[in-house]
N, C-alpha and C positions, 0 to 999 in steps of 0.2 A: 522241501514241497514249502513244510514252511516257513522257509525264506522270498517265497514266491509270493503267498498269502503275504506278507508282511511288507514284502515290494508294490502288489497292488493297493496295497490301501492304504497306503504312504500315497502312494501314488493320485487315485481318490481324493484323498483330502486336501493334496498341491492343486487337484481342478478346483475344486469347490470353494479354495482361497483363491486362487486368480480370480474362480468365475466372481465372488462378491470383490474382486477389488479392482478388476474391471466395471462391475455398476457405478452409474454416475449418481450424483446427488439427489438428485427425484427420482431416481429408481429406489435407491434407502429407502428415503422417508418415505412412501411409496408400501413399500414392502413393510413398515416398521408400524403404517399404523392399518393394513392388513392383519399384521397382527396383534395390534391391537383391537381390533373390531372382531374377530372373532372370541378372542380371549370374551369383551364385555358381552358376545352374546351363548356365550358359552355359561356367564356367571348369572346372565339373564335367566336362562331353561335349565340353571341349575336353583334358583328363586322361586321361578314357577313350578318347577316339577314339587319344593318342598313344600311348598301355598298348598297348594294341592294334592299331596300326602295329608298335609293335616287339617283338610275339609274334608277328606272323605273319611280318616276317621273320626271324627265327628260327627257324620250325617251316620258313619256305621254306629258308631254309639249310641246318637238320638233314637235312632229307627228301633237301635234294637230295647232301650227305653222303651219306647212307641204304641211295639209289640205286645211286649208284655202290659204293660201298664193301663195303656187304653179301656181292657174288658171289663177294668174295677167302677169303670162308670155303670155298669149294669147289674142286680140285682136278679138272680134266679127269685120268684114267689110260684106259690099255689093257687088258684082263687079257688074258695070253697063258701058253704056255706054252713055257720055254724046255729045254732041254739043256743041262747045267752039260761041256761037254766038256771034261774035261782034256787030251787034246794040244792042240785048238786053246788052250788056255791056259796050257801051259807047266805046271800046277800041279798038284797034288793034295793026300789027307787029311792030310797032313804037312809040307805047305810052309809056310814062313816069315811071318809077318803084311806082310815089305817082298814076299816074292814076289807075296803076293798082290795088293800095290798096284796092284804094276804090269805087271798078267796086263793082256792085251786083252780087258776087257768090252766095248768097245765094238765090234769086231770083232765078238765073238760075236755081237750084238744084229742087227748090221749083215748078216749071211751069217744068221740064225735067219728076217730079214722077207726076205731076198731069195729063199731056199725057197719060205718063206709066201706068201708075197704073188705072186711070183716077175714081178717089175719088165722091164722092154724098154725095153734100153738102156741106156747111162747117162746119159745125162737125168731118162730117170724116176726111177731109181734112187736117185740125189739128190736127188728129190723128195718120192721116198718116206722118203729117211734123213728126209729134214727136217721131217719130223711127231713125230719122235719127240726128246722134250728131251736136253741132254746131260748132267742128271744122273739120265738112265737104267742111264747104267752104273754110274752111282758107287750108283744100286741095288739090282743085283747083285752088287755088292762087296763091299757092307756086309751081304750076307746073305752070303757066302759065309765073310767075318769073324767073323759073328757064330754061323754052322753050317758048318765044314766038312768035314764031310762031305756036304754035298749035293752035293761037287763030285761028279761023271759021275751023273747023274740030273734026272729032270724037275723045274722044279720051277715051281709057276704064279705067275708077280709083275702089281699093275697098277706099271705102265710109266711114268712121267711123261708127256705127251705137251707138243708146244712152244705155244709161248706165245698162236702166232696159232690152233691149234689151240684150245686154253682158250678165249680167248674167243669164234669162233667160235660152239662146243657151248655155252653160256653163256650169251651175245647172241643169234644170231641163229639158230641152228637152233632149226627150226620156227616163224619166225617169217616166214617163208616169203620169207626171206632166201636168196638160192642162191650168193651168192658174196658175200663183206667184203671182197675188194679185192686177199688176204693169201691164197688160196689158189688155185690153178687146177683146172679140171675136173677131172684126172686125181687130184688130191688129196682132193677133196672124195669123188670116185664110191669112193675106197676108205674114205673115212670111212662115207660113208652106207653102205658095203658091217659095218663091223664095228659100225655102231652095228644094224645088223640080225641081224646071227649076236647081239649080248648083250655087245659086250668093252671098247665102249669105251661109258666113265660116269664122275659125275661123284661126287666120297668126300666128307670136310671134312677140309681144306685144315690136318692139322698142320706142314705145313715151315711156312707162318706162323709161328707160331712154337714154332720150333723149328730155324731157321737164320740165321743173318749173312744178313749184305746181299750180292750176286751182280749179274754184270751179266747173267744172265737171269733174267727177269722171274719161270716160272715157281717158280724156286731161290731167289727173293730172301723170304726173312726180316725178325722184329723180336726175335729173340731174343740178340740182339747191344746192339744198340739197346735194348730193357729193362733187360737185364744192366747197359748203361753207364749209363743214365740209375736205377738204384736206387745203385751206384757212387755217383756224383756227390752223388745228393741226401745219400746216408749220409756223404758226406765234408761237404758241407756244416749236415748238420743238427749231428754233431757239434763241428763250428767254432763257427756261428752261438748256436743257440742258450744254451747256457755266458754267451758273451764276452754277450749284448745280454743275459740280464737281470741278466748279474753288471755292465754297464753305468749299465743301468737302476735297479739297487738302489741302487745310488753317488750316482749322480745326483740323486737321489726322497726319497732317506733321509742322504746320510753330506753331500755335495756343499757348499760352502760356494757361500749364494747372493752372487754377484758381477759380475763384467765376463763371465770367461774362463766362469763356465760357461751363464751367455747364452749367448754368445758357439756354444758347443760344441750346443745345444741349440739353439739357431737353423743351423747345420750339420748336425746331426740330419734337423732334418724338413726340409729343403733339398734334402737328401741321398734321401731318402724319391721326392722329382720328378723325379727325374735321368734321363734315357733311359737304357733298359738298354747299349747300344752303349757310352757312357762308362764305367762298370764294367769295361767288353773289355779298350781299349785301356788303361783302367787298371793291370788283370791282367797283359794283353801285356809292358807296362812294368818292371812290378815284380817278375814273378815270371818271366818268362820273361828279362828281358834282365839284371837283374839276382839271384835269386835263382837264376835254368839249372831250373826245372824244369821235365819234357819237356811237351810238345806232345801236343794234341788226347792226354789221360790225364784219367778221372775226381778227380785230383787237384788236378790242374791247375782240371778246369771246379767243383770246389766249392769249392774256392779262392775266383775269379771271384764265384762267386753266395753266397758268404758274403761279400762286400765289399756286392751287389746287395737282400740279404736280412736286415744287419742295422740301418737302421735301423727297417721293418719289424716286426722282431723287440720293438724296442728302446723305442719309439713304443706298443704296444702292452704290452709286458709296465709302462711307466708308468701308461697308463689303467689298468691294473688294480689297480698299488697302490695307486693315487690312492682306484678304487672302495671299496678298504677303509673302513672310516667309524673314525672318529674315536678313540669312546669305547677299540676297540680297544686301540688303545696305550695308550692314558688309564690302562685297567684294570690293564696289563700291568706301566706304571711307579709302580699306588701297588700293587702288590704286591712289587714291590722289581725288573720285570728291568732288567737292566743293557739299553743299547741295539741288542748284537747278539741279545740274547735278543728281543730283543720284536720287532726285523724276521727272523729266521729261522727263532724261534719262532711262531710269531704272524700275522707281515704275510705273507712269503710261503710258507708253506701254505694262505694266504685265498687269494689274488690270482691263486695256481699255475694254476687253473682256466680265464681270463684271458690269462693268461701263453703255456698250449697253444694258443687257440684261433689267436690272436696268429699264433705259430710253423706254426699249419699253415695257416694261409692266405700266409704269405710262404712256405711249401716251396711251396705249389700255384703260387703264384705265378712260382717258378724252376724249378717243372716244364715250365712251358707257355713259355720264353723260347728262342730260338734269338740274336738276333740277337749279345751277349755268348763264345758260343760260337762261334762265325765266326769271329768275333776272336782264339780263344786256337789256330788251328785242326782242329777236331773235325769240322771239314766234309770231313775226309778219308775218304774210301773204305778200310774198314776193312770186310775178310772174319772176320776170328777173332773167337769170344767170348770178351771182356773176361774175364782170374780173376782183377784184381785192382785197387784203384787205381790203379797206376803202368803199367797194359796201354793199350796204343792202343783206343783206343772212340771212340763217338760216341754221341750221347741224340736217343731218337724225334723231337722235334720238327725235329734237320739231318734226318734218317734220310729225315724227310715232304719236308721240304725241297731235300733231296740226287732225292726220287722222283718229286717236282711237277716239274724239272730235264727233265724224261727225255721223251721222245717216245711215249715204245713206249702202247701203252693198256694192254697189261698194270701197266704202274708206276702209271698215273695209277688204278688199282681198286686197289692196292698202298696209293697215297697215300693214298684216302679212306677206306681198312681201316683203315690206322696213325693218321690225326686221330679214327677212333671208338675204340679205344687208347684214346691218349690223354687224348680225353673222360670215355672211363670214367672212367680215374684222377686226373683232374680231380673229376669230382662222387662219387667215392670219397671223397679230401679233402677238400671242402666239407663232406659231410657225417660225419663222423666230427667237422669243426670244430664241427658245427653239437650233435651227439651230445652231444660235451664238456659244451657251454657248456651246456647243457641238464639236464646231469646233474649237473654239479660245482660249478656255482655256484648259490650263497646269496644270496636274495636277502633286505636291510637293513627 
């Protein structure tokens, strides 16, 4: 039985060999071309599937972030009328700013709701007052500071609600969700009454863009992080662009071709691939321990990010210089120009579009970095908005990192919203780089 199977296999192999041998040269070539075309078709199919899968992952990621973060641009508030009683507050129209700041606006709000809602018992009062954000007192204070003549008058104001109320109203109300686990039945009853009376509603969340960080989610904003990011990038740009361009010009046009130059070029190329956290350790060792630069400031962050972006800027600037045709240099030398005149009057202006593109891409990379800034202390909780490069500050990626570590649902929402803002900045910077490249570059 085994011998018969072996004989049949041998016979089929011999038949295939004879068939292939009997083919003409033309038929062999056509058969080979058919196999090649089939292989190319499969390769293209694999590539299309890979691209489609990658795009699908990006769509799912951005859709998830957008679905969680777009609600941060709305904030729930309660419209009510409050009488600014000068007798209770202990201030009048002529009071100083300091006296107004120390007035008991929080107590005035509690008294107002205790009279209007009339909760029964201390527990009910506590539950009622929990619905109002601690920032409501700050709102009244800012209103009086802006218009002291409002004292002893009745004002209509949209008071901020607590983050639990904000999340319930934006996500759970109207979705057959009776309780979100954070609000009691009595609190929900009060909220439903305010909704029926048209007092409770949501509006555009300006505080998200005008406030700094806060322990209260409904008061937390990205103003401080955005300003800290801009100050940090300003320091990075001021330092990295001239140093990077100068280093590229020297290495490409003036440096002698010897062993030392080769070592420098190799190290620059290697530094472009070094993990960013290493630059944070380097900045901590040099700028903090040796030079004593204050921690958690845009100045220190800019210095560290300068170290990180310099290799990228130098490499892109050298590539832009190499792209300038040799005929430009030869023509300038033929007209009697010196070495400096050739470089700075002819080569540098023609290479500048490529240098600017590389610089913008390097700045976009610095914008999204978190690890090196964590090493130099920019992870600190900073409430105040920085005024200059030596003030305590944080940056947008670190702010996102801090909020992502908070368990509150409202902070998760703010994390996704801040990611959307950061992605918007990155898209703008990369789009600017592409536009500059297309408009300013010259094709030879």
